[in-house]
C-alpha positions in Angstrom: 114.7 198.9 7.7 112.7 197.0 5.2 112.3 199.6 2.5 108.7 201.5 2.1 106.7 202.7 -0.8 103.8 202.3 -2.6 102.6 200.1 -5.7 101.5 202.2 -8.8 97.9 200.8 -9.1 95.5 200.1 -12.0 93.0 202.1 -12.5 89.6 200.3 -12.9 86.3 200.8 -14.8 83.3 198.2 -14.8 82.1 197.4 -17.6 78.3 198.2 -16.9 76.5 196.8 -19.8 73.3 198.8 -18.9 70.9 200.2 -21.8 70.1 204.2 -21.2 66.6 203.7 -20.1 67.9 200.7 -17.2 70.7 203.1 -16.3 68.2 206.4 -16.0 66.4 204.1 -13.6 69.4 202.7 -11.5 70.9 206.5 -11.6 67.2 207.8 -10.1 67.3 204.7 -7.1 71.1 205.4 -6.3 70.1 209.5 -5.9 67.2 208.3 -3.8 69.2 206.2 -1.5 70.6 208.4 1.7 74.0 208.2 3.5 73.3 205.2 5.0 72.9 203.1 2.1 76.4 204.3 1.1 77.7 203.3 4.1 76.0 199.9 4.2 77.6 199.6 0.8 81.3 200.4 2.4 80.5 198.4 4.9 79.8 195.4 2.6 83.1 196.0 0.3 84.9 195.9 3.8 83.2 192.5 5.0 83.8 190.7 1.7 87.1 191.7 1.8 87.8 190.4 4.5 85.9 187.4 3.5 88.1 186.6 0.8 91.3 187.4 3.1 90.0 184.8 5.3 89.7 182.1 2.1 93.3 183.3 1.5 94.6 182.9 4.8 95.7 186.5 5.5 94.9 188.6 8.3 91.9 190.7 9.0 91.9 194.0 8.0 90.9 196.3 10.6 88.6 199.3 9.8 90.5 202.9 9.9 88.6 205.9 10.0 91.3 208.0 9.0 91.7 206.2 5.7 88.2 206.0 5.5 88.3 209.8 5.2 91.2 210.2 2.6 88.6 207.5 0.6 86.1 209.6 0.8 87.8 212.7 -0.2 89.4 211.0 -3.2 85.8 209.7 -4.1 84.0 212.5 -4.1 86.3 214.2 -6.3 86.4 211.1 -8.8 82.6 211.2 -8.8 82.8 214.7 -10.0 85.9 214.1 -12.6 83.7 211.2 -13.9 86.7 209.5 -15.5 88.2 207.4 -12.4 92.4 208.1 -11.4 94.4 207.8 -8.3 95.3 211.4 -9.1 93.9 214.3 -10.5 95.5 217.8 -11.3 96.1 219.8 -8.0 95.7 217.0 -5.8 98.1 215.6 -3.3 99.3 212.2 -4.1 98.0 209.1 -1.9 100.5 209.0 0.7 100.2 212.7 1.3 96.1 212.7 1.3 96.3 209.6 3.9 98.6 211.4 6.2 96.4 214.9 6.3 93.4 212.7 7.5 95.6 211.5 10.2 97.1 208.3 9.0 100.2 206.9 10.2 101.8 204.1 8.1 104.6 202.4 6.5 102.9 200.8 3.4 99.9 202.8 1.6 98.1 201.3 -1.8 94.8 201.9 -3.4 91.9 200.6 -5.4 89.7 202.6 -7.1 86.2 201.2 -9.6 83.0 202.1 -10.8 80.3 199.6 -10.5 76.7 199.1 -10.4 76.4 197.4 -6.5 79.0 196.5 -3.7 79.6 193.2 -4.7 80.2 194.0 -8.3 82.8 196.3 -7.3 84.6 194.0 -4.8 84.2 191.0 -7.9 85.6 193.4 -10.4 88.8 194.1 -7.7 89.1 189.9 -7.3 89.1 189.6 -11.3 91.7 192.2 -11.9 95.3 190.8 -10.7 96.9 194.1 -9.5 93.6 194.9 -7.2 93.5 191.4 -5.8 97.2 192.0 -4.9 96.5 194.9 -3.0 92.7 193.6 -1.5 94.8 190.3 -0.6 98.4 191.8 0.4 99.2 190.5 3.7 101.5 193.5 4.0 98.3 195.6 4.6 96.2 195.4 8.1 94.1 198.5 7.8 91.5 199.9 5.3 89.1 202.9 4.9 86.3 202.5 2.3 84.4 204.9 0.7 81.6 204.7 -2.2 79.9 207.9 -3.7 76.9 207.5 -6.1 76.5 209.2 -9.3 75.7 209.3 -13.2 73.7 205.7 -12.3 76.5 203.9 -10.8 78.9 203.7 -7.6 82.2 205.2 -7.3 84.2 203.2 -4.7 87.9 203.6 -3.2 89.5 201.6 -0.7 92.9 202.6 0.8 94.9 200.0 2.3 97.7 200.5 4.8 100.2 199.1 7.4 99.5 201.0 10.1 101.9 202.3 12.5 101.6 203.7 15.9 102.2 207.0 16.6 104.6 207.3 19.5 107.1 209.9 20.9 110.5 209.6 21.9 109.9 208.3 25.4 107.0 206.0 24.0 109.6 204.6 21.8 112.3 203.9 23.7 110.0 202.5 26.5 108.4 200.0 23.8 112.3 198.9 22.9 113.6 198.8 26.1 110.6 196.3 27.3 112.2 194.3 24.5 115.9 194.6 25.7 115.0 193.9 29.5 114.2 190.2 29.2 117.7 189.9 28.6 118.6 190.7 32.0 120.6 194.0 31.3 119.5 196.8 33.7 117.7 199.6 31.8 119.4 203.0 32.4 116.9 205.9 33.3 118.7 208.6 31.6 118.4 208.3 27.9 120.7 211.2 27.3 123.5 209.2 26.1 121.4 206.8 23.4 119.6 209.8 22.5 122.9 211.5 21.3 124.0 208.2 19.8 120.7 207.9 18.1 121.4 211.5 16.3 124.7 210.5 14.7 125.7 207.8 12.2 128.5 206.6 14.1 130.8 207.0 17.1 129.8 208.2 20.6 129.4 212.0 21.2 130.4 212.7 25.0 128.9 215.3 27.4 132.0 217.1 28.9 132.2 216.2 32.4 129.7 213.0 32.1 131.0 210.1 34.0 129.4 207.4 32.4 131.4 204.3 31.4 132.4 203.8 27.9 130.1 201.8 25.6 131.0 198.5 24.3 128.2 198.0 21.9 126.1 200.9 19.8 123.6 199.6 17.8 121.6 202.1 15.7 118.3 201.2 13.5 115.2 202.8 12.1 112.2 200.9 11.0 108.1 201.4 11.5 108.2 198.4 13.3 109.2 198.1 16.9 107.8 194.6 17.6 111.1 193.1 17.5 114.9 194.1 17.7 117.1 193.6 15.1 119.0 190.2 15.2 122.6 191.5 15.8 121.4 193.4 18.9 119.7 190.1 19.8 122.5 187.7 19.4 124.8 191.0 21.5 122.1 190.6 24.3 121.9 186.8 24.2 126.1 186.7 24.7 125.4 187.4 28.3 128.6 190.1 28.1 126.5 193.3 29.2 125.2 194.5 32.3 123.2 198.1 31.5 121.6 199.2 28.2 120.8 202.6 27.5 118.0 203.3 24.9 117.3 206.4 23.0 115.0 207.8 20.3 115.7 210.5 17.8 113.8 211.9 14.7 114.0 209.5 11.6 115.8 210.2 8.5 115.3 210.1 4.9 111.6 208.9 5.4 109.7 208.9 1.9 106.6 211.3 1.7 104.1 211.3 4.7 105.4 207.7 6.2 106.1 206.9 9.6 109.2 205.4 10.8 111.3 205.7 14.1 115.1 205.7 14.9 116.7 204.1 17.9 119.8 203.4 19.4 120.8 201.5 22.1 123.9 201.2 23.7 125.0 198.2 25.4 127.4 198.5 28.8 
């Protein structure tokens, strides 16, 4: 399984270069703007990020409402605190904040900033190596952006993730079975054997009185990506030595924090 984690990110303070008079004027303008103006600013940051990713040749980000909710909650805290940070006293860390908002992910990253406008915030992120890396990372595919106006400036948070679809055991088994089936083996209807195998590290637990044939090969693995099978399993399936397969899922092990992953076993007969 690919290791999971999140980058330790840089906090960013945009130099304003404003006089006291102009800052006061800007504060009045921002305070007069409604939630629609701030939503438009968030959407602008989102659009600019995808334009930059297109130029860099990486995939488009999809908007994630759960990430946006997590970003907004942290952005409101930033605006209340004043100095920007990725975490304040008594606040959950990024992965827990995103999970509490309903996001499921295998990678999670965050950019924060203060700036005079949405486009200025985007440009500052693009000029900062750490923030640019997060924004253009091919490892992320979803984002939620939040912007809050306070003290005459815009506080901004962008939470990026590689999203993982939330599935129950039966859904996981169906997804993996669909990958196994093209090899020509028959998928057994009862997943109990494979579920039992999934729950142990090695060997094959047997149920008393069960008449199942002895397995010829067992593959166990854990991953957030269920779009492909492990190469070792693919090679066994391509050998043509097997006639049936049992697919089972069980709870993932040792998953860091609030990250999402799936544990699967495939038994070949």
